[in-house]
DOGULO-347210 format. One line per field, with one value per residue: x, y, z of N, C-alpha, C in turn; residue number from 1; chain. Coordinates in steps of 0.05 Angstrom, whole numbers. Atoms other than C-alpha are relative to their C-alpha. Layout:
REM residues N
n_x: (X, ...)
n_y: (Y, ...)
n_z: (Z, ...)
ca_x: (X, ...)
ca_y: (Y, ...)
ca_z: (Z, ...)
c_x: (X, ...)
c_y: (Y, ...)
c_z: (Z, ...)
k: (NUM, ...)
c: (A, ...)
***
This chain:
REM residues 390
n_x: (17, -17, -10, -15, -23, -19, -23, -26, -14, -14, 20, 13, -18, -18, -28, -5, 13, 27, 20, 6, 25, -2, -11, 3, 18, -5, -13, 17, 22, -8, 24, -3, 13, 1, 11, 29, 6, 0, -27, -20, -11, -17, -14, -28, -15, -2, 26, 22, 20, -1, 18, -15, 16, -13, -6, 8, 27, -1, 24, -4, -19, 14, 18, -17, -10, 23, 8, -20, 2, 24, -4, -16, 16, 20, -13, -8, 23, 11, 21, 2, 28, 5, 18, 12, 27, 10, 27, 12, 23, 14, 17, 18, -15, 13, 3, -24, 8, -12, 19, -9, -28, -10, -24, -17, 1, -26, -12, 1, 28, 5, 24, 23, 6, 12, 27, 15, 5, 20, 26, 11, 12, 22, 7, 11, -21, -17, -27, -1, 15, -16, -24, -16, -19, -17, 9, 28, 2, -21, 7, 7, -22, 5, 5, -25, -19, -6, 1, -27, -12, 13, -14, 13, -13, 13, 28, 8, 27, 11, 26, 18, 19, 20, 2, 28, 4, -18, 6, -23, -4, 18, 27, -2, 0, 27, 18, -7, 6, 28, 17, 2, 12, 29, 11, -1, 22, 26, 2, 1, 27, 18, 21, 17, -9, -28, 0, 28, 17, 1, -24, -3, -6, -7, -28, -10, -3, -28, -16, -22, 11, 0, -28, -10, 11, -15, -27, 1, 6, -23, -22, 5, 2, -28, -11, 12, -13, -28, 0, 7, -16, -27, -15, -8, 0, -12, 20, 7, 28, 6, 22, 26, 5, -16, 14, 24, -9, -8, 24, 13, -16, 4, 29, 8, -10, 15, 26, -4, -6, 23, 21, -5, -3, 26, 21, 14, -11, -28, -8, -23, -26, -3, -11, 17, -8, -29, -7, 12, -11, -28, -1, 9, -23, -20, 11, -2, -28, -8, 13, -13, -27, 2, 5, -24, -19, 9, -7, -28, -4, 11, -20, -24, 0, -1, -3, 19, 7, -24, -7, -27, -12, 6, 18, -10, 20, 0, 4, 24, -8, 12, -17, -25, -3, -19, -27, -2, 12, 2, 28, 16, 28, 10, -1, 23, 24, 3, 7, 28, 19, -4, 14, 28, 6, 0, 23, 26, -3, 15, -17, -3, -19, -27, -8, -6, -25, -22, -5, -11, -28, -16, -2, -16, -28, -11, -4, -21, -26, -8, -8, -25, -21, -4, -15, -27, -14, -1, -15, -23, -2, 26, -5, -2, 17, 28, 10, 21, 26, -1, -26, -21, 5, 1)
n_y: (-24, -24, -11, -25, -2, -22, 9, -14, -9, 23, 19, -12, -5, 23, -8, -22, -24, -1, 11, 28, 8, 24, -4, 21, -9, 15, 25, 22, -8, -10, -16, -22, -24, -24, -23, -4, -25, -22, -9, 4, -25, -14, 20, -5, 25, 10, 6, 2, 21, 19, 23, 24, 22, 26, 14, 28, 2, -6, -16, -28, -12, -5, -22, -23, -7, -9, -27, -19, -3, -14, -28, -12, -2, -20, -26, -8, -3, -28, -1, -25, -6, -19, 13, -20, 8, -13, -11, 7, -16, 13, -20, 7, -6, -21, -25, -4, -3, 19, 20, 6, -6, 20, -10, 20, 26, 12, 1, 27, 7, 7, -13, 14, -10, -27, 4, 8, -24, -16, 14, -6, -26, 2, 29, 8, 6, 21, -1, 9, -20, -24, -1, -24, -7, -23, -20, 5, 17, 20, 28, 6, 12, 28, 3, 7, -23, -11, -29, -12, 6, -16, -25, -22, -9, 9, -7, 13, -7, 21, -5, 22, 7, 20, 20, 10, 25, 21, 28, 18, 17, 23, -8, -6, 25, 13, -15, 5, 27, 8, -12, 16, 27, -3, -10, 21, 19, -13, 4, 28, 9, -16, -14, -17, -26, 1, 8, 1, 17, 28, 14, -1, 24, 23, 6, 5, 29, 7, 9, -19, -22, 9, 2, -27, -9, 13, -11, -27, 1, 12, -20, -21, 13, 5, -26, -7, 17, -9, -26, 3, 19, 4, -25, -18, -27, -20, -17, -21, -3, -14, -19, 11, -5, 19, 26, -1, 4, 28, 17, -5, 15, 29, 6, -6, 22, 24, -2, 1, 28, 17, -7, 13, 29, 12, -10, 21, 3, 8, 24, 13, -4, 10, 27, 19, 13, -1, -27, -5, 16, -6, -25, 6, 13, -21, -18, 13, 0, -27, -7, 15, -11, -26, 5, 11, -21, -17, 13, -5, -28, -4, 9, -17, -22, -26, -24, -18, 10, 9, 27, 3, 24, 6, 23, 22, 21, 23, 26, -3, -8, -25, -22, 1, -24, -18, 2, -17, -27, -10, -2, 20, -3, -16, 16, 19, -16, -6, 25, 7, -17, 7, 25, -5, -13, 21, 19, -13, -14, -24, -24, -14, 14, -6, -28, 0, 14, -17, -22, 12, 7, -25, -9, 19, -2, -23, 8, 21, -12, -15, 19, 12, -20, 0, 24, -2, -20, 8, 25, 1, 27, 7, 16, -15, 11, -9, -25, -11, 14, 19, 14, -4, -24, -24)
n_z: (0, 1, -25, 3, -18, 4, 15, -5, 24, 13, 12, 23, 22, 6, 1, 19, -9, 11, -18, 4, -13, -17, -27, -19, -21, -25, 4, 10, 17, 27, 8, 19, -11, 17, -15, 4, 15, -18, -8, 21, 10, -20, -15, -4, -2, -27, -12, 19, -5, 22, 2, 2, 9, -6, 24, -2, 10, 29, 7, -9, 18, 25, -4, -2, 27, 16, -9, 9, 29, 5, -7, 20, 24, -4, -2, 27, 18, 3, 20, 15, 2, 21, 19, 17, 9, 25, 1, 25, 7, 22, 13, 22, 24, 17, -14, -16, -28, -18, -11, -27, -6, -19, -13, -13, 13, -1, 27, 12, 5, 28, 11, -10, -27, 3, 8, -24, -16, 15, -3, -26, 2, 19, 1, 26, 18, -11, 13, 28, 17, 2, 16, -8, 20, -6, 19, 7, 24, -1, -4, -28, -16, -9, -28, -13, 0, -26, 1, 1, 26, 21, 6, -14, -24, -24, 3, 25, 10, 17, 11, -4, 21, -8, 21, 0, -14, 8, -6, 0, 24, -1, 10, 29, 15, -2, 18, 27, 8, -4, 21, 25, -5, -3, 24, 21, -5, 8, 29, 6, -5, 17, -15, 17, 9, 10, 28, 10, -17, 9, -9, -29, -15, 18, 1, 26, 6, 5, -23, -6, -16, -28, -8, -4, -25, -21, -1, -10, -29, -14, -1, -20, -26, -8, -8, -26, -20, -4, -13, -28, -15, 9, 6, -22, 11, -17, -13, 19, 7, 26, -2, 8, 28, 15, -3, 17, 28, 3, 1, 26, 20, -3, 3, 27, 18, -6, 13, 30, 7, -5, 18, 26, -2, -7, 18, 16, 27, -2, 15, -13, 14, 28, 1, -16, -25, -3, -10, -26, -22, -3, -15, -28, -14, -5, -20, -26, -7, -8, -26, -22, -2, -13, -28, -12, -3, -22, -25, -5, -7, -26, -20, 1, -20, 13, -17, 12, 27, 13, -9, -12, 10, 28, 3, 16, 5, -19, 14, 16, 28, 9, -10, 14, 16, -14, 12, 24, -3, -27, -8, 14, -5, 22, 24, 0, 2, 28, 14, -5, 17, 28, 3, 0, 26, 20, -5, 6, 25, -5, 2, -25, -17, 11, -7, -29, -3, 10, -19, -24, 5, -1, -27, -15, 9, -15, -28, -1, 5, -24, -21, 8, -5, -29, -7, 9, -16, -28, -4, 18, 11, 13, 24, 25, 21, -3, 12, -16, 2, 22, -1, 20, 16, -17)
ca_x: (0, 25, 67, 99, 166, 219, 278, 350, 398, 435, 371, 346, 408, 448, 523, 518, 477, 412, 347, 332, 263, 290, 301, 307, 249, 275, 312, 284, 237, 239, 193, 185, 170, 150, 134, 60, 26, 22, 97, 129, 137, 171, 206, 275, 330, 328, 255, 191, 130, 133, 84, 111, 86, 102, 137, 115, 44, 43, -28, -9, 51, 7, -44, 13, 41, -28, -45, 20, 11, -61, -41, 12, -36, -90, -41, -23, -94, -118, -180, -184, -251, -243, -301, -327, -402, -437, -497, -545, -595, -648, -684, -741, -710, -761, -775, -708, -748, -717, -752, -709, -643, -605, -554, -496, -498, -440, -390, -395, -471, -497, -550, -597, -590, -604, -666, -688, -679, -720, -774, -781, -796, -841, -873, -906, -839, -812, -738, -752, -796, -740, -685, -630, -586, -528, -557, -630, -617, -563, -562, -594, -544, -537, -561, -490, -456, -422, -430, -356, -339, -384, -357, -387, -362, -384, -449, -481, -539, -582, -644, -704, -745, -809, -808, -881, -912, -867, -877, -828, -801, -843, -908, -882, -869, -935, -972, -934, -948, -1018, -1047, -1028, -1047, -1117, -1128, -1107, -1158, -1214, -1200, -1190, -1259, -1288, -1326, -1383, -1369, -1301, -1315, -1391, -1450, -1449, -1380, -1393, -1363, -1343, -1275, -1231, -1230, -1155, -1109, -1055, -1101, -1109, -1034, -1019, -1065, -1030, -961, -979, -1009, -950, -901, -935, -952, -878, -860, -909, -880, -809, -828, -858, -810, -745, -726, -689, -703, -665, -698, -705, -772, -805, -849, -923, -925, -868, -905, -967, -928, -898, -966, -995, -938, -946, -1022, -1029, -985, -1021, -1088, -1061, -1032, -1094, -1141, -1109, -1092, -1163, -1199, -1252, -1217, -1149, -1112, -1063, -988, -966, -928, -980, -962, -887, -882, -928, -897, -825, -836, -874, -814, -766, -813, -815, -739, -729, -780, -747, -678, -699, -726, -662, -619, -661, -650, -575, -579, -620, -561, -510, -491, -498, -477, -539, -552, -480, -461, -401, -387, -387, -447, -426, -465, -484, -498, -565, -555, -602, -551, -494, -509, -469, -407, -422, -463, -467, -543, -572, -638, -647, -625, -678, -730, -718, -719, -787, -819, -786, -814, -882, -880, -863, -917, -973, -946, -974, -946, -961, -922, -863, -863, -865, -807, -765, -775, -761, -697, -672, -687, -657, -595, -585, -593, -548, -491, -493, -491, -436, -395, -406, -381, -319, -301, -315, -281, -211, -216, -283, -287, -265, -309, -373, -411, -471, -533, -519, -465, -401, -430, -451)
ca_y: (0, 72, 104, 172, 188, 240, 235, 251, 283, 217, 179, 230, 244, 191, 192, 240, 289, 275, 262, 189, 159, 97, 100, 53, 61, 12, -52, -111, -69, -51, 6, 56, 126, 188, 258, 271, 326, 369, 373, 359, 432, 453, 389, 400, 348, 344, 337, 317, 273, 210, 157, 87, 25, -46, -82, -149, -134, -139, -113, -51, -39, -46, 3, 51, 50, 57, 117, 152, 138, 162, 226, 239, 226, 270, 326, 326, 329, 396, 411, 462, 494, 542, 525, 564, 559, 576, 618, 595, 641, 609, 653, 648, 644, 692, 745, 738, 741, 708, 643, 627, 642, 586, 609, 568, 512, 464, 464, 389, 392, 361, 389, 334, 360, 431, 406, 374, 440, 476, 422, 438, 510, 493, 424, 424, 419, 351, 338, 299, 356, 407, 427, 475, 512, 561, 599, 608, 575, 528, 454, 426, 407, 334, 311, 286, 353, 381, 454, 469, 438, 484, 547, 593, 633, 626, 658, 614, 637, 583, 584, 540, 503, 465, 400, 386, 324, 263, 187, 132, 84, 26, 63, 86, 15, -11, 44, 31, -44, -49, -2, -41, -107, -82, -44, -102, -148, -97, -103, -178, -190, -138, -96, -54, 11, -14, -50, -46, -78, -140, -157, -145, -199, -242, -273, -279, -347, -345, -382, -329, -277, -319, -334, -260, -245, -297, -271, -199, -215, -259, -203, -151, -199, -218, -144, -133, -192, -167, -97, -122, -178, -173, -103, -58, 15, 75, 128, 172, 197, 223, 284, 268, 301, 257, 195, 218, 222, 153, 123, 156, 124, 53, 55, 87, 35, -20, 4, 14, -57, -88, -52, -82, -151, -163, -128, -169, -157, -179, -228, -280, -279, -294, -358, -388, -437, -437, -362, -362, -419, -403, -332, -358, -402, -343, -300, -350, -357, -282, -275, -329, -301, -231, -259, -298, -237, -196, -249, -241, -165, -171, -205, -153, -106, -33, 34, 74, 65, 45, -30, -49, -114, -141, -185, -253, -311, -372, -445, -422, -421, -361, -319, -336, -274, -238, -264, -217, -157, -113, -108, -175, -157, -103, -151, -202, -146, -124, -197, -207, -149, -168, -239, -212, -169, -229, -272, -221, -187, -122, -53, -19, -74, -63, 12, 0, -50, -1, 58, 12, -12, 60, 78, 15, 23, 92, 63, 3, 46, 91, 31, -1, 63, 63, -9, 7, 68, 35, -33, -36, -111, -107, -160, -131, -177, -146, -94, -54, -90, -125, -179, -162, -98, -44)
ca_z: (0, -11, 42, 51, 83, 91, 42, 56, 7, -5, -20, -72, -114, -152, -164, -223, -184, -223, -186, -178, -165, -130, -55, 2, 49, 99, 108, 68, 25, -49, -70, -128, -105, -143, -120, -110, -149, -88, -74, -142, -162, -97, -77, -47, -49, 26, 37, 0, 0, -44, -68, -60, -95, -74, -131, -105, -127, -204, -207, -168, -214, -276, -248, -231, -302, -334, -290, -308, -383, -382, -348, -400, -458, -430, -418, -493, -520, -548, -588, -643, -637, -695, -742, -802, -814, -880, -893, -947, -981, -1025, -1075, -1124, -1194, -1226, -1174, -1138, -1073, -1013, -995, -935, -901, -867, -816, -787, -838, -830, -888, -898, -906, -970, -1017, -993, -921, -944, -979, -914, -878, -932, -925, -851, -870, -929, -915, -983, -1018, -997, -1017, -1081, -1106, -1099, -1147, -1123, -1172, -1167, -1227, -1247, -1315, -1291, -1278, -1214, -1160, -1141, -1073, -1059, -1072, -1010, -993, -982, -1050, -1089, -1123, -1070, -1011, -940, -961, -1015, -1058, -1089, -1132, -1119, -1171, -1156, -1196, -1181, -1150, -1152, -1153, -1138, -1192, -1167, -1179, -1247, -1270, -1243, -1280, -1344, -1343, -1316, -1369, -1432, -1399, -1382, -1447, -1492, -1459, -1472, -1547, -1544, -1514, -1561, -1512, -1540, -1578, -1603, -1669, -1676, -1643, -1687, -1660, -1586, -1542, -1602, -1613, -1674, -1709, -1718, -1670, -1676, -1645, -1582, -1580, -1587, -1528, -1485, -1504, -1492, -1424, -1405, -1421, -1377, -1321, -1319, -1315, -1258, -1219, -1230, -1208, -1143, -1124, -1164, -1186, -1136, -1148, -1122, -1079, -1141, -1165, -1229, -1237, -1245, -1313, -1338, -1312, -1349, -1415, -1403, -1390, -1452, -1492, -1465, -1460, -1528, -1563, -1526, -1552, -1623, -1625, -1595, -1642, -1705, -1679, -1652, -1709, -1745, -1811, -1786, -1831, -1805, -1823, -1894, -1879, -1833, -1778, -1792, -1782, -1722, -1682, -1697, -1674, -1613, -1594, -1601, -1560, -1502, -1504, -1499, -1443, -1401, -1417, -1396, -1330, -1317, -1328, -1280, -1227, -1235, -1232, -1169, -1134, -1155, -1099, -1115, -1085, -1099, -1174, -1189, -1188, -1145, -1181, -1252, -1270, -1297, -1328, -1287, -1305, -1333, -1410, -1416, -1378, -1425, -1465, -1411, -1447, -1505, -1481, -1420, -1420, -1442, -1410, -1463, -1517, -1496, -1490, -1561, -1584, -1551, -1589, -1655, -1646, -1629, -1692, -1735, -1702, -1711, -1774, -1747, -1764, -1697, -1661, -1708, -1695, -1620, -1626, -1667, -1619, -1560, -1592, -1601, -1529, -1500, -1542, -1510, -1441, -1456, -1484, -1423, -1376, -1416, -1411, -1335, -1330, -1371, -1329, -1262, -1273, -1302, -1313, -1350, -1406, -1473, -1513, -1487, -1527, -1504, -1531, -1598, -1593, -1630, -1659, -1609)
c_x: (18, 8, 15, 23, 18, 25, 24, 13, 12, -20, -13, 18, 17, 28, 6, -14, -28, -20, -6, -26, 2, 13, -3, -17, 5, 13, -19, -23, 10, -24, 8, -15, 2, -12, -30, -4, 2, 27, 20, 13, 20, 17, 30, 14, 0, -26, -21, -18, 0, -22, 16, -18, 15, 3, -10, -29, -1, -24, 3, 19, -14, -19, 16, 9, -23, -8, 19, -2, -25, 2, 16, -15, -20, 12, 7, -23, -9, -19, 0, -29, -7, -16, -14, -27, -7, -27, -12, -26, -13, -21, -18, 14, -12, 0, 25, -7, 12, -21, 8, 29, 9, 26, 14, -4, 28, 12, -1, -29, -4, -25, -25, -7, -12, -29, -18, -6, -22, -28, -13, -13, -25, -8, -11, 22, 19, 26, 0, -15, 17, 23, 14, 22, 17, -7, -28, -3, 20, -11, -6, 24, -8, -4, 26, 21, 3, 3, 27, 14, -11, 15, -15, 17, -14, -29, -9, -28, -9, -28, -17, -18, -18, -3, -28, -2, 17, -11, 25, 0, -19, -28, 1, -2, -27, -20, 5, -9, -29, -18, -2, -13, -31, -13, -1, -23, -27, -5, -3, -28, -21, -24, -16, 13, 29, -1, -28, -16, -1, 24, 4, 3, 4, 30, 8, 3, 29, 15, 21, -10, 0, 29, 12, -10, 15, 28, 1, -5, 23, 22, -5, -5, 28, 12, -11, 12, 28, 0, -5, 21, 30, 15, 5, 3, 14, -22, -9, -30, -3, -23, -26, -5, 16, -13, -24, 8, 8, -24, -15, 15, -6, -29, -9, 9, -15, -27, 2, 6, -25, -23, 3, 1, -27, -22, -13, 11, 30, 6, 24, 26, 1, 8, -13, 14, 30, 9, -10, 15, 30, 4, -9, 23, 21, -10, 3, 29, 9, -13, 14, 29, 0, -5, 25, 21, -8, 5, 29, 5, -11, 20, 25, -2, 5, 5, -18, -9, 24, 8, 29, 14, -10, -20, 12, -21, 3, -3, -26, 7, -12, 15, 26, 4, 17, 28, 4, -10, -1, -29, -17, -30, -13, 0, -24, -26, -6, -7, -29, -18, 4, -15, -30, -9, -2, -24, -26, 0, -17, 18, 3, 20, 28, 10, 8, 27, 23, 6, 12, 29, 18, 4, 18, 29, 14, 6, 23, 28, 9, 8, 26, 24, 6, 16, 30, 16, 4, 18, 23, 3, -26, 6, -1, -19, -28, -5, -25, -25, -1, 27, 18, -3, 0, -18)
c_y: (25, 9, 26, 0, 23, -11, 16, 7, -24, -18, 12, 4, -25, 11, 23, 25, 3, -11, -28, -8, -24, 7, -25, 11, -14, -26, -21, 8, 11, 15, 21, 24, 23, 23, 1, 27, 24, 12, 0, 26, 13, -20, 7, -26, -12, -8, -2, -23, -18, -20, -25, -23, -26, -16, -29, -4, 8, 16, 29, 14, 7, 25, 26, 10, 12, 28, 21, 5, 16, 30, 14, 4, 23, 28, 11, 5, 29, 0, 28, 6, 21, -14, 22, -10, 16, 12, -5, 16, -13, 19, -13, 8, 23, 27, 8, 5, -22, -19, -8, 6, -19, 10, -24, -28, -11, -3, -27, -9, -5, 15, -14, 9, 28, -2, -8, 24, 18, -13, 6, 28, 0, -30, -10, -10, -22, -2, -8, 19, 25, -3, 26, 5, 24, 24, -6, -18, -23, -28, -5, -14, -28, -1, -6, 22, 11, 30, 13, -5, 16, 26, 24, 8, -11, 8, -10, 8, -22, 8, -25, -4, -22, -20, -12, -26, -22, -27, -17, -18, -24, 7, 6, -26, -14, 14, -6, -28, -8, 11, -16, -27, 2, 9, -21, -19, 12, -5, -30, -11, 17, 12, 18, 27, 0, -6, 1, -20, -29, -16, 0, -27, -25, -3, -6, -30, -9, -7, 20, 23, -8, -3, 28, 11, -13, 11, 28, 1, -11, 21, 20, -11, -5, 26, 9, -16, 9, 27, -3, -16, -1, 26, 15, 28, 18, 17, 23, -1, 12, 19, -13, 5, -18, -28, -1, -5, -29, -19, 4, -16, -29, -7, 4, -22, -26, -1, -2, -29, -17, 5, -16, -30, -13, 10, -23, -5, -7, -25, -12, 4, -15, -29, -19, -10, 2, 27, 4, -15, 4, 26, -3, -12, 21, 19, -11, -1, 27, 8, -14, 10, 27, -4, -11, 21, 18, -13, 4, 29, 6, -7, 17, 22, 26, 21, 21, -13, -12, -28, 0, -25, -5, -24, -21, -21, -22, -26, 1, 9, 27, 24, 2, 24, 21, -2, 21, 28, 8, 0, -21, 2, 18, -16, -19, 16, 7, -25, -8, 15, -5, -27, 4, 14, -20, -18, 13, 14, 26, 24, 15, -14, 5, 27, 1, -14, 17, 23, -11, -7, 25, 9, -18, -1, 24, -8, -20, 12, 16, -19, -14, 18, 1, -24, 3, 20, -10, -24, -1, -27, -9, -15, 16, -10, 11, 26, 9, -17, -20, -14, 6, 25, 26, -5)
c_z: (0, 27, -6, 20, -6, -14, 8, -26, -15, -13, -25, -24, -5, -2, -19, 8, -10, 21, -7, 14, 19, 26, 16, 23, 26, -7, -9, -17, -26, -11, -21, 11, -19, 15, -6, -14, 18, 5, -23, -9, 19, 16, 2, 3, 28, 12, -22, 8, -25, 2, -5, -7, 4, -26, 1, -8, -29, -8, 7, -19, -27, 2, 2, -27, -17, 9, -10, -30, -7, 6, -21, -26, 2, 0, -28, -18, 0, -23, -13, -5, -21, -22, -16, -10, -26, 5, -28, -4, -24, -11, -21, -26, -17, 14, 16, 29, 17, 11, 28, 3, 21, 11, 14, -11, -1, -28, -13, -5, -30, -10, 10, 28, -1, -9, 23, 18, -13, 3, 27, 0, -18, -2, -26, -19, 13, -17, -29, -19, -5, -20, 8, -20, 10, -19, -9, -24, 0, 5, 30, 13, 9, 30, 15, 0, 28, -2, -3, -26, -23, -4, 12, 24, 24, 1, -28, -7, -19, -9, 0, -24, 10, -24, -2, 15, -11, 8, -2, -25, 1, -10, -30, -16, 2, -18, -29, -9, 3, -22, -25, 4, 1, -27, -22, 3, -7, -30, -6, 4, -15, 15, -18, -6, -10, -30, -13, 15, -9, 8, 30, 12, -18, 1, -29, -5, -3, 26, 8, 17, 30, 10, 6, 27, 24, 3, 11, 30, 16, 4, 23, 28, 11, 10, 27, 23, 6, 15, 30, 16, -8, -2, 26, -11, 20, 13, -18, -7, -28, 4, -11, -29, -18, 0, -18, -29, -5, -2, -26, -22, 1, -4, -29, -20, 6, -13, -30, -9, 2, -20, -27, 3, 5, -18, -15, -28, 0, -16, 12, -16, -26, 0, 20, 25, 4, 11, 28, 22, 3, 15, 29, 16, 7, 22, 28, 10, 11, 26, 23, 3, 14, 30, 14, 4, 23, 27, 7, 10, 28, 22, 0, 20, -14, 22, -12, -27, -15, 10, 11, -8, -28, -1, -19, -5, 20, -17, -17, -28, -9, 10, -15, -19, 13, -10, -22, 3, 29, 11, -14, 5, -21, -26, -2, -3, -29, -16, 4, -19, -29, -6, -1, -26, -22, 3, -9, -27, 0, 0, 26, 19, -10, 7, 29, 5, -9, 19, 26, -3, 1, 29, 17, -8, 14, 28, 2, -4, 24, 23, -6, 5, 30, 9, -8, 17, 29, 5, -20, -13, -14, -26, -26, -21, 0, -16, 16, -1, -22, 1, -23, -17, 17, 24)
k: (1, 2, 3, 4, 5, 6, 7, 8, 9, 10, 11, 12, 13, 14, 15, 16, 17, 18, 19, 20, 21, 22, 23, 24, 25, 26, 27, 28, 29, 30, 31, 32, 33, 34, 35, 36, 37, 38, 39, 40, 41, 42, 43, 44, 45, 46, 47, 48, 49, 50, 51, 52, 53, 54, 55, 56, 57, 58, 59, 60, 61, 62, 63, 64, 65, 66, 67, 68, 69, 70, 71, 72, 73, 74, 75, 76, 77, 78, 79, 80, 81, 82, 83, 84, 85, 86, 87, 88, 89, 90, 91, 92, 93, 94, 95, 96, 97, 98, 99, 100, 101, 102, 103, 104, 105, 106, 107, 108, 109, 110, 111, 112, 113, 114, 115, 116, 117, 118, 119, 120, 121, 122, 123, 124, 125, 126, 127, 128, 129, 130, 131, 132, 133, 134, 135, 136, 137, 138, 139, 140, 141, 142, 143, 144, 145, 146, 147, 148, 149, 150, 151, 152, 153, 154, 155, 156, 157, 158, 159, 160, 161, 162, 163, 164, 165, 166, 167, 168, 169, 170, 171, 172, 173, 174, 175, 176, 177, 178, 179, 180, 181, 182, 183, 184, 185, 186, 187, 188, 189, 190, 191, 192, 193, 194, 195, 196, 197, 198, 199, 200, 201, 202, 203, 204, 205, 206, 207, 208, 209, 210, 211, 212, 213, 214, 215, 216, 217, 218, 219, 220, 221, 222, 223, 224, 225, 226, 227, 228, 229, 230, 231, 232, 233, 234, 235, 236, 237, 238, 239, 240, 241, 242, 243, 244, 245, 246, 247, 248, 249, 250, 251, 252, 253, 254, 255, 256, 257, 258, 259, 260, 261, 262, 263, 264, 265, 266, 267, 268, 269, 270, 271, 272, 273, 274, 275, 276, 277, 278, 279, 280, 281, 282, 283, 284, 285, 286, 287, 288, 289, 290, 291, 292, 293, 294, 295, 296, 297, 298, 299, 300, 301, 302, 303, 304, 305, 306, 307, 308, 309, 310, 311, 312, 313, 314, 315, 316, 317, 318, 319, 320, 321, 322, 323, 324, 325, 326, 327, 328, 329, 330, 331, 332, 333, 334, 335, 336, 337, 338, 339, 340, 341, 342, 343, 344, 345, 346, 347, 348, 349, 350, 351, 352, 353, 354, 355, 356, 357, 358, 359, 360, 361, 362, 363, 364, 365, 366, 367, 368, 369, 370, 371, 372, 373, 374, 375, 376, 377, 378, 379, 380, 381, 382, 383, 384, 385, 386, 387, 388, 389, 390)
c: (A, A, A, A, A, A, A, A, A, A, A, A, A, A, A, A, A, A, A, A, A, A, A, A, A, A, A, A, A, A, A, A, A, A, A, A, A, A, A, A, A, A, A, A, A, A, A, A, A, A, A, A, A, A, A, A, A, A, A, A, A, A, A, A, A, A, A, A, A, A, A, A, A, A, A, A, A, A, A, A, A, A, A, A, A, A, A, A, A, A, A, A, A, A, A, A, A, A, A, A, A, A, A, A, A, A, A, A, A, A, A, A, A, A, A, A, A, A, A, A, A, A, A, A, A, A, A, A, A, A, A, A, A, A, A, A, A, A, A, A, A, A, A, A, A, A, A, A, A, A, A, A, A, A, A, A, A, A, A, A, A, A, A, A, A, A, A, A, A, A, A, A, A, A, A, A, A, A, A, A, A, A, A, A, A, A, A, A, A, A, A, A, A, A, A, A, A, A, A, A, A, A, A, A, A, A, A, A, A, A, A, A, A, A, A, A, A, A, A, A, A, A, A, A, A, A, A, A, A, A, A, A, A, A, A, A, A, A, A, A, A, A, A, A, A, A, A, A, A, A, A, A, A, A, A, A, A, A, A, A, A, A, A, A, A, A, A, A, A, A, A, A, A, A, A, A, A, A, A, A, A, A, A, A, A, A, A, A, A, A, A, A, A, A, A, A, A, A, A, A, A, A, A, A, A, A, A, A, A, A, A, A, A, A, A, A, A, A, A, A, A, A, A, A, A, A, A, A, A, A, A, A, A, A, A, A, A, A, A, A, A, A, A, A, A, A, A, A, A, A, A, A, A, A, A, A, A, A, A, A, A, A, A, A, A, A, A, A, A, A, A, A, A, A, A, A, A, A, A, A, A, A, A, A, A, A, A, A, A, A)
***
């Protein structure tokens, strides 16, 4: 246990005249002694108060060393409390009127956090409905942009744009797929006021019309199932007006296709059963291939909307298209609509397939470019959507 004692000159100084912490406190004892905090500053060689620790207790020695080390570390800690806050002024782009003024915004705050602060002031404008710009006619800032990295001073001026009501991607896909599925069946069963009263609730005598209805329904039911159970969507949204245009596109083409395929004057394909069933087989292959690719993409880890690993084919032969293209799901999708065009020999279906091919090629090339930039070991053989071409 600790003890205190008076020290003589000979017990405090060593042969070189330097102070020594080791003393003899008495015959038959071996102790380490150090000056206490109270007397250390004024300790004289001839007198002082010391703390002594018994070396025979290893636990006491360990506690002694730890206490001294902790004291030294704490003595060296210093905090720099100098911190520069930002001021953010948000204006209306047309009238230049001030919508809000945010004081003491941390420099590492993101645009998403600033949108959240603005949402607290204006509850109507939830974050996904907002667009913040540094110039009224400029590009909207990304949610990941950091305030201190922007070309602004400590007082940042931003311009607010209302993007209108927003809906998530899941609702967008459900609306896109449910409309054509429902509309096509209205024409297939020939509801009144579509073709004339004499054709109400009648059916076409041609087998290809029934097959076309099954294929069309299968395609959109598959997409609905994938939307609900397989696809992983980001937190992004789309404006309601954009969703309206997308629905008009898909629903309109669905009605246009259904009107001609189910029309009482519809004529079957030129080459009969060979054309119909060969196209049907290709359609089913493409549909199952598209579904298989989506299962693989579902297992790929992502950082937001960017994949963190390269998708590779599995033992499933329908995934082997990954050897040649970056987006086989788009390749299979285009193949499905080309097959449906051949099977029905219908111009509206061909127009829809052509426009879809153009749009999916744009998406595939952008995704292929992202893969090439993100992964240095990305397979060189792969192209965007058409094997060995582009």
